N, C-alpha and C positions, 0 to 999 in steps of 0.2 A: 745181647741186652745190656751186661757188665760192661761190655765196651762202649754203648751209648752211654750209661751212664756219667764212666770215668772219664768220658768227653764232655760231657754237658758240666761237671763240676768243674772239669778243668777251665770251660769258657767263663765259666760262674768268677772263677778265682782273675780271669783274664782280664772281663771286663770290667770288675772293681778296680786294678792296676790301670787300667784306660781312663777313668775317670778321673782318677790321681794324676797320670798320665800326660792327660788333655791329646788324647789319640782316637777320639770321636772327630767327626766334622760333619758342618752342613751343605746340602745342594740343594739348590733352589729352581723349582719345577713353575716356571711363568702362567696366567693365567691372560686368555684375552681378552678384549669385550668384542662383543661381535658387532653393535653398531659403529664402533672407532676404528677397530681392527690394530688397537694398542696394545699395549700390556701394560695393564692395571694393579699387578700386584704378583708375589711370589709366596708358593708354599714350601715353607723349611722342610727338608727332610734330612734324616739323621745317616751319617755312615760311622763305620769304623775302619780306621788307616790301619790294623795292624802290623805288627813291627814283622811277619815274619809269613803271613797269608794274606797279605795284601789286603785291598779293599774288601769290606765284610759288608752286605746289602742287610738291611732291617730286618727283615725274615729271619734270620740267622741268628740274631742276637737279643731284638725285642722278645722274643717267647721266654728266653732267658732270663733278662732283665725282668719277666713279668714274674716268675715261679720264685727267685731270689728276693724278690724287694726292692731291687733296685731300679726299677720302671720309675720310682719319683722323681731319685735320683738323677736319669737319664732326662727326663720331662724336664725337671729345672735347666739342668744344663743348657736344652734347646733351646727355652725359653729364652734365658740370659742370652747364650751365646747370638743368638738370631736378631735379637729387638738390637744389640750391639751393630752387628753386620747391618740391618739392614737402615743404620741411621745415615750411615753413607749414599745410599739412595736419594733419588729425585722426593721431592717430597712431595709427589701425586701416586707414588709406589707403594702399593701395602703390602703387608706383612700377614699371609697367614701361620698360626701353627695348631699344631695338633693336640688336647690336651687328652693325656692318659685318664684311663679308668682312677688310677691311685692319687693321680692329682686332683681329678674333681669331686671323689668321695672326701678325701683331704679334709683338714680343719679347717685353712684357709687360702683361697684359692684366690680370691679377689685381692688379698694382702701379697702373694705372692707374685701376680702378674702386675699391681701396681708396684711393687719395690724393682721389679724388672725395668719397668719402664721407665722409672725417675733413676734408677744406674744408670741406663742407656742415653735417656734423655728422647728419646723415641716418641713423638704422641700417639697418646690412644687412639686421636681416631684413623692412624694408620695401623690399627692391629686387630686382626678379624681370628677366633680362636674358634677352632674346629671340634667337634664334639661330636662323636658317632652315638649311632642308635644303641648300640650294643650296649656303653657307659653308662646309657641312661636309664638302660633299665635296674640300674642300682640306688636310684638317686630316693634319699630319703627327703626329701623336700625340702632341705635349706642349701640346696647347692641352686636353686631358681636366684633365691634372695642373691646369692654370689654371681651369677649370671646375670642377674637386674645390675646390680651396681657397679658391674664393670661397663654395659650398657648407657647408663648413666653417667659413665666418665669417658665416652667417645666410640671405644671399642666396640666392634660387631660381633654377632656371633652365628655360627653355620652349623647345619646338620649335617654332619659328613656322610656316606654311602645312604641316602633318605630311599626307602623305599624297602630296603632289606630286614628291618625287623619286625617286630613283631605288635605294633601299638603304632606305628608313624603318625597318623592322625590325631591320635590322643598327646603324643608330645608338641605336636605343633601351637595345641589349645593350651598345654602348661609353663611351654618353655617361652623368652625370648628372641626366637630366629631372627636374624637377619637374611639370612643366606639359606637356601635347600641345593645340597651337591647330588646331581643324581650319580647315582652307582656307574661303574664304568662297564660292569654285565650288561645292563639295561643299553648303556649309550654302544657299546662294542657288537650289538647282535640288531638294533635299530635297522639296518637297510638290507637283514634277511629278513627278518623276524616282524609280522606286521605286530603283532600283540606288542613286541619291543617298542615298537616305535611309538603305538599309542601308546605305553608306558610313559613314556617320557614326553611326548605331545600334555599329558594329562598333566603330569607333574609343573612343565613351564606354564599353564593355563593358574596350576592351585598359584604359582610362585604370586602370580601376577593377580590376580582376587586377592591375596595377603599381602599383598605389595612386597614380597620378597623377591630379593635377587635371585637369580638361577645357576649355577655354574655346571656342565656337563664335563666327567671328568673321563679320562682314557678318549680322545678324541683323538683317532688315528687314521683316516682318511680324510678327502676333499667331500667326498658322497655323503660321510658322518655331519661334517661341518655345514654341506649345505641344505639337509632336514635341521639343523639347529638353529640355525637362523631363521630359517622359513618357520619354524616354528615358537619364533618369538625368545629364545633363549638369550641369557644377559650374558654370559663368558664362557670361554672353553678353555679345557685346558687337556696336554697328554701331548705325547711324542710327535705330533703332527707339526708341531711346533720346537721341537726341539729335546734336546734330552736333560737331564738335571745337571747342574754345573754350579760351581764353586761359585762362592759370593763375588769373586776378584774376576771372575770369567762374565758372571750378570751381569755387572754395573756396565763392561763394555754393551753386551749385550743389550741391554736398555736404553746404553745411547743411540747403538745404530740400530736399532730395531722401529723402536717410535721417532726417529728420527726421518729415516725411510717413509715409515706412513705418514709421517704429517707432510711431505713433499710429494707426495703420491696425490 
C-alpha cells in the first residue's frame, strides 16, 4: 500500500510538471452520421506523452488529477487546445469536449468556454460540450443558467453515458440538452441481449420525441451499426471507424473519409 501511495504522489508531481511542459496531447475520435455516412465531428480525448513512460491513457492519470485538484487545469487545457486545433478543420466539422465536475461546478463555465472560443476563433456553433450524469448529481442550480447561456451563444450540450445514472429523465427536464449519448455498455451488448437492444431503441425514440440528436458510443461491429441505423440513431461513434488520432492525422482523415463518401 505504501508503494502505491508513493507512486500516486510521484504521478501527481509529474502531472503538475506535464501541464507546465506541455506534455499533454489530444487525440480525436470521429462520430459518423447514420444518414449521410459522413464524419460530422470529433470528440477530444486527452493523453499524456510522458518523457519516460510513453503515451499514458486518461484512465491512469485523470483519477489522480481529480484527487489532487488538477482536473480543472487539465480540463481548461483540453478546452483551449482542442478549440485551437479544431479551427483548422472544415467549417462543417464539429468538436465535442468533455466537461469535468470541477469545470461544471466552478464559478464561470460559460465565461471559460467563451474565452476559449474567442481566443481560438472557433465558432460557438461548432462546439458541443459533453456532461455526464454523474457530474449532474452535484449541480446546485446555477449551472443550468451557464448551460443555457452557452446554448444561446450557439454551442450544443450533450448528456454523456445516458441511462447509467439515477435520475436520467429528471435531467432531461431540468437541463437544455441537444444530444443524448447512449452508454457503450448498452451498445456493446445490444446484439446479444434483447433487453439492451430494447433500451437502446427506447433511447432513440425518446431522443426523436424530444427533438434531440442521439449518438451510440462504442460501436465496434457492422451488426451493431445495422441495428442502430434501423432504430433511427442519428450518429455513431466507435472503433469500427478507426482509432482516435492526432489533430494532424484527423485533418487527413476528414478529407479522405468525407471525399470518398461524397463520391459514393
